[in-house]
N, C-alpha and C positions, 0 to 999 in steps of 0.2 A: 177640212181633209182629216182621212181616218190617219192612225200612227202607219198604220202600214203602206198608204199608199204617200205618205211623207216621207219616211224613210227610202220608198223604194226612186222617189224622185230624186232627193237627196244624193244617194249610192250610184244616179244614174249619170247625174252631173257632176261628180267628181270624179268618177272612173272614166268617162269616157274624156280624155285628152287630145282629141285629134291634131295631125301635124296638118291644120286645114288655112292653107293660103290663098288667096283669091288671086288669080296672077290673069285678069282678061277673061279670054274664054276655056282657062282648064282651072282646074281644083283638086286638090291632094285630102281627099279623107281617111282618115286611121281612124281602126277600129277602137275597140275598147282593152286598154291596159289591165291587167289581173294582176298585180307585181307580187301576190299572197303565193301563186303558185312554185313550187322548188324549182321547177323548170327554168324561172323567169331570170337565172344565172347564165342563158346563153344571146344569143341574138334573134335564134329562129323563133324563140317562145317571148319574146319581148312585147311585142305586140299579139294580142290574138287572133286580129285583122285587119289588114292593112287594106284598102281599096285605092285607086289612084284613075283618074280620065285621062291618065297620058299615055302611049299604045306600049314604051318601054320602060320597065323597071331592072334596076341592077345594085346591087347591093356588096360589101366582103364590110370583113368583120378584123380588130385585131387584137391581143391583148398584151399590154405592159403593167412589169412590174416599177413601183415604184416606193424610192426610197424615202423615209422621214425624217431622218434623222435632221436633228436642227430644225425642223420646221412646224411652226405651234398652230397652224392652221392650216385649214383644205380650203380654196376656193375653186367652184365650180359655177361654170358661165354655159347653160345651157344653148343650144341652137335655137333660134327664132319658132321652131317644128316641134324640135328633139325633145325625147321625154329622160327623165335621169331616175337611174333603181342603186340606193344606199343602204348597202346591209353591212354591220358590222359585225367583224370576226377579231380571233385570238392571236393574232399579229401584229408587230411590231411596222410592219409595212401596206403598200397598199397595191390592189392591182386594179387596174383598170380594159373591163371590154368594153370598145368604141365598135359601133355600130351604124356603120356606114349606108345610106342609100340616098339615089339618083334617077329621077325621073324625067325623061325626053318622048319624042315622038319616035326615032329612032334609036338603036340598040348605043350606033357610034359615037350619034349624041351623046347618050345617058352614061355612058363610060366615058367621055372624056371629060363629062361633069363629077364624075366619082372618083377620076384621077385629081382634079384640082380641090377636094376637100382634104384638110389635115385638123389634123388636135395637134395642138402646145398642151405640152405637159412640163411644166417648170418650177421649181420651186414652193410648191403645193397649190401654185394656180394651175387648171383647166379649163379649157378653152377651144373652141371649136371655129374654124374657118372657110368658106366657101363662096363660088362666082355668085354673083346676083339672080334671084332668082326671078322670072319675068312668066310672060305667056308659052314660053319654047322649053323652059327646063325648070326645074326646081330641085332640093335636094333638103336633107335634112341629116341627122345625127342622133341615136340612142347611147346612152353611157350606160353603165353596168359599175358599179363603182364598190369594191370591200375596203374598209378603212377600220384600224383596232377601233374597237368599240368605246372610248375616251375618248376619242379623238375630235377637238372642234372642225366644223365645218360651217363656212357659208356658201349658200344656194342663191342663185340668180336664173331662175327661167322666164320662161314665156307663156309659148302657147302647148305647150308639152307637160304630163304629168311629172311631180317627184313623189317617190317611194324609198320612206325611210324604215329602214324594222333592225332590231335588235343592238340597237345603239344605246349608251351610256355615257353619253359627252354634252358636248354643248354646240348645239344647231342652230343656227340661223337659216331662214328658209323666204323668199319671196316668189311671188307665182303672178301672171298678169291674167291669163285667161287658163291656167292650165289648176289643175288641181293639186293639192296636196296630203298626203298621207302617212301617217307614223303609225305604228303598229308595235306591241312586245319590246317596246322601250323603255327606258328610263333618263333622267337626267334634266338639263334645260332647253328649254325650247322657246325661238320666238320666232310665230307664223303667222306669213302674212299674204290676200290675195287680193285680187279687183276683181275680180267676178267669176274665180274658181271655185272648189265645195273644198274644205278641212277634216278629215277622217281622222279624228284620233282613237285608238282600238289599244286597249288595253297599255294606258299610257302611265307613267307615274314618273315624280320628280318636282320640277314647275313649267307648266304651261303657259305662253302667253299668245292667245291664236283670236288672229283679226280680221274678219272677210269682209267687204266693202257689200260687194252684191251676190254671195256666193251662201249658201247653207254652211253649217260645222254639225257635225256628228258625234258625239262621246260615248265612248262605250265602259263599259265599268267593270271590271272583276271584283268583286268582294265589296269591302266600305269603303263606301265615296268617300274622297278627301273633298279639304274646303275645298267649295265650288263658287265662282263667280260668275255669272253668262248675262248677258245684255244685249238686246234687240231693239231697234226704232218700233215708233205703233204702226207699221207696217209688218213687221214682224212676229213668230210665235216662237216659244219656246215649248216644248213638249218635253217634260221627264217624265219617266217609267220607273223610277227609281225608287225603293222604297219608304227611302227618308221622304220623298216629296209630298206621299200621300198624308202620312206621319205627321206634318207640319212642322218636321225638323227643318225642311226648308224652309227660308222667307220670302215671299212673291212681293215684289211692287202690286200695288193696285191693280193697274191693267194686265199686270203678268206680261210683262217684256223683261220685268227683272229677277233671277233669280238667285237668293243665296244659299248655301246646304254648309253646315262647319260654322265656327269661328277663328278670328284670328287673319293673318293674311292669305288670302288666297293660293291654294296649291296651283289651281288652274282659271284661267280667266277666259272667259268667252265673249265675243263681242262680234258684232256686223252691226251693217246698215240698215238693217231690213229685212233680210234676209232670213229663213228659221234654223233654229237650233234645237237637237234632238240631243237630250241623255238619257242614256238610257242602259239598261244590265249587257252582261256578254252572258245568252243565253247558253247555260251545261246542258 
């Protein structure tokens, strides 16, 4: 597979985080998420496109200002299908934008479902709740959360994507099938996914990224930090950094392990056989 094809395949896997859940003969299909857009700060642009086979879809949104005095950690649990965008800012408080969606085969039914969705935010714990999803109805919540750049954040996500921007704290994020994306950030990150991909774009600090079946893409601006990348025999590591070609990087005999630099790795990447891409940021 060429570098271009591999990069395209991984990007598609990571960006496409659908609120998709089969409900007998109905299925919700979410379109591509692009959290790099400045307009991602509002509900209308959270998803570029969203499709559903239900006949009626309704939504609403609200904004909350959350004080963080005496709160050492923010814990966010997303809905089964909802996505999460976290952005660091230079304020001591947090702002939560809640985007609720409900679908059914009639507007009246969808409105009833929408009215039963709640989002709790107390003492640093943020989570959404709603009715059962079945063949007649479904719902999801997308969250946009602004937090202090140095905040400590824990994230539990299922099928929706997680995007983290402009952070400089300690972040732990786990996702089942949704992708995790971190960009233009520093700090300490522990990221794990089951089948979703992971992208790291101009991230510095200490990063531990592990994906079971999804690919990992690392984009670096400037000199490469100390990197350790491992994948099983079924996977491939593609490195286009200058250091890889100049033998600064040390490859395993089967090229499923790569180490760049000396000392304790700043960035550790591991997959259970999916591909790993390490590349410079194009200027």
